[in-house]
C-alpha positions in Angstrom: -53.9 -43.9 7.0 -54.7 -46.8 4.7 -57.7 -46.8 2.5 -59.1 -49.7 0.6 -59.6 -49.9 -3.2 -63.3 -50.0 -2.6 -65.1 -47.0 -4.1 -66.0 -44.4 -1.5 -64.8 -46.5 1.4 -62.7 -44.7 3.9 -61.7 -44.9 7.5 -62.0 -41.2 7.8 -65.2 -39.7 6.3 -63.5 -36.4 5.6 -61.3 -38.2 3.0 -63.4 -39.3 0.0 -62.3 -41.5 -2.8 -64.2 -41.6 -6.1 -63.5 -44.2 -8.8 -64.8 -42.8 -12.1 -66.1 -45.1 -14.8 -63.3 -47.2 -16.3 -62.6 -46.3 -20.0 -61.4 -48.8 -22.5 -60.3 -48.7 -26.1 -59.8 -51.8 -28.3 -57.7 -52.1 -31.4 -56.1 -54.8 -33.5 -52.6 -55.1 -34.7 -50.5 -57.5 -36.7 -50.5 -58.7 -40.3 -50.3 -62.5 -40.2 -50.9 -63.0 -36.5 -53.7 -60.7 -35.3 -53.5 -59.4 -31.8 -56.3 -57.5 -29.9 -55.0 -54.8 -27.6 -57.3 -53.2 -25.1 -56.2 -50.1 -23.2 -57.9 -49.4 -19.9 -57.9 -46.1 -18.1 -59.2 -45.6 -14.5 -59.4 -42.1 -13.0 -59.5 -41.8 -9.2 -60.1 -38.7 -7.2 -59.1 -38.3 -3.6 -60.7 -35.4 -1.8 -59.6 -34.0 1.5 -62.4 -32.0 3.1 -60.4 -31.3 6.3 -59.1 -27.9 7.3 -55.7 -29.5 7.7 -53.3 -31.2 5.3 -53.2 -35.0 5.5 -50.0 -36.9 5.0 -49.4 -40.4 3.7 -52.9 -41.5 2.8 -52.4 -45.0 1.3 -54.8 -46.2 -1.4 -54.5 -49.9 -2.4 -55.3 -50.6 -6.0 -54.7 -53.3 -8.6 -54.6 -54.2 -12.2 -55.6 -57.6 -13.7 -53.0 -60.4 -13.8 -53.0 -63.0 -16.6 -52.8 -66.7 -15.9 -52.5 -67.4 -19.6 -49.1 -67.1 -21.4 -50.9 -65.8 -24.6 -52.5 -62.9 -22.7 -50.3 -60.1 -21.4 -51.2 -57.3 -19.0 -48.8 -54.3 -18.9 -49.1 -51.4 -16.5 -48.8 -48.1 -18.5 -49.3 -45.5 -15.7 -47.9 -45.1 -13.2 -44.6 -46.1 -14.7 -43.6 -48.9 -12.4 -41.7 -51.9 -13.8 -41.9 -55.5 -12.8 -38.9 -57.5 -11.7 -37.3 -59.4 -14.6 -39.1 -57.2 -17.1 -37.3 -56.1 -20.3 -37.0 -52.6 -21.6 -37.6 -51.6 -25.3 -34.0 -52.8 -26.3 -34.6 -56.3 -24.7 -32.2 -55.7 -21.9 -33.4 -56.5 -18.3 -35.0 -53.4 -16.8 -34.3 -52.1 -13.3 -37.1 -52.5 -10.8 -38.5 -49.1 -9.9 -39.8 -49.7 -6.3 -41.7 -46.4 -6.3 -42.3 -43.5 -8.7 -43.2 -39.9 -8.0 -46.4 -39.4 -9.9 -47.0 -35.7 -9.0 -46.3 -33.4 -6.1 -47.3 -35.2 -3.0 -48.1 -38.5 -4.8 -46.0 -41.7 -5.0 -47.0 -45.0 -6.5 -45.3 -48.3 -5.6 -45.9 -52.0 -6.0 -47.5 -53.5 -2.9 -45.6 -56.2 -1.0 -48.7 -58.3 -0.1 -46.9 -60.8 2.1 -44.5 -58.3 3.5 -41.8 -60.7 2.3 -39.3 -58.1 1.2 -38.6 -60.2 -1.8 -38.2 -57.7 -4.8 -38.9 -60.5 -7.3 -42.5 -60.9 -6.0 -43.4 -57.2 -6.3 -46.2 -56.6 -8.8 -46.8 -60.3 -9.6 -50.3 -60.1 -8.1 -51.0 -56.8 -9.8 -51.4 -54.9 -6.5 -50.0 -51.4 -6.1 -50.3 -48.5 -3.7 -50.8 -44.8 -4.1 -49.3 -42.8 -1.2 -50.7 -39.3 -1.2 -50.2 -36.1 0.8 -53.2 -33.9 0.2 -53.5 -30.2 1.2 -56.5 -29.0 3.2 -59.7 -28.7 1.2 -58.0 -30.1 -1.9 -58.3 -32.9 -4.4 -55.7 -35.2 -6.0 -56.4 -36.9 -9.3 -54.8 -40.3 -10.0 -54.7 -42.2 -13.3 -54.2 -45.9 -13.5 -53.7 -47.3 -17.1 -53.0 -50.8 -18.3 -53.0 -52.6 -21.6 -54.2 -56.2 -22.3 -52.9 -58.0 -25.4 -54.3 -61.3 -26.6 -54.7 -63.3 -29.8 -57.6 -61.8 -31.8 -59.6 -64.9 -31.6 -59.2 -65.4 -27.9 -62.0 -64.6 -25.4 -60.6 -62.8 -22.4 -62.8 -62.6 -19.3 -62.7 -60.1 -16.4 -60.5 -57.5 -18.1 -61.5 -54.5 -16.0 -59.5 -55.6 -13.0 
């Protein structure tokens, strides 16, 4: 079952998805070169009102993608990495195609074109949550990202 990232849209009315208001926190860093960092946090609740467990509910989601080299967007949670990204030591990081978020929940980059090309994963900011939800239960998901830009820059459409 694949569900859209549209709030409360579902192919099965007994599976409900609620996108809670997106929280953001802004702070500045840097001494000579000021940078504005904005952390975004999006809570999502998936509720199974069926009397049966549901397996592999797929929820498509996304984070913003920067088209400006001075503005960076970094996914904080879930802990997926982009191809050709570097770890904290500056060494190339290994692409994590999927990550177990909690029992019954896996997050992965979405291959929009079904190309199978690992280098394109995550470039468009699209990801999927794949959930197995027990009967009459809820699953809480947390999507977090950080946007960094020069302090004087005006960045539009931050909330994805």
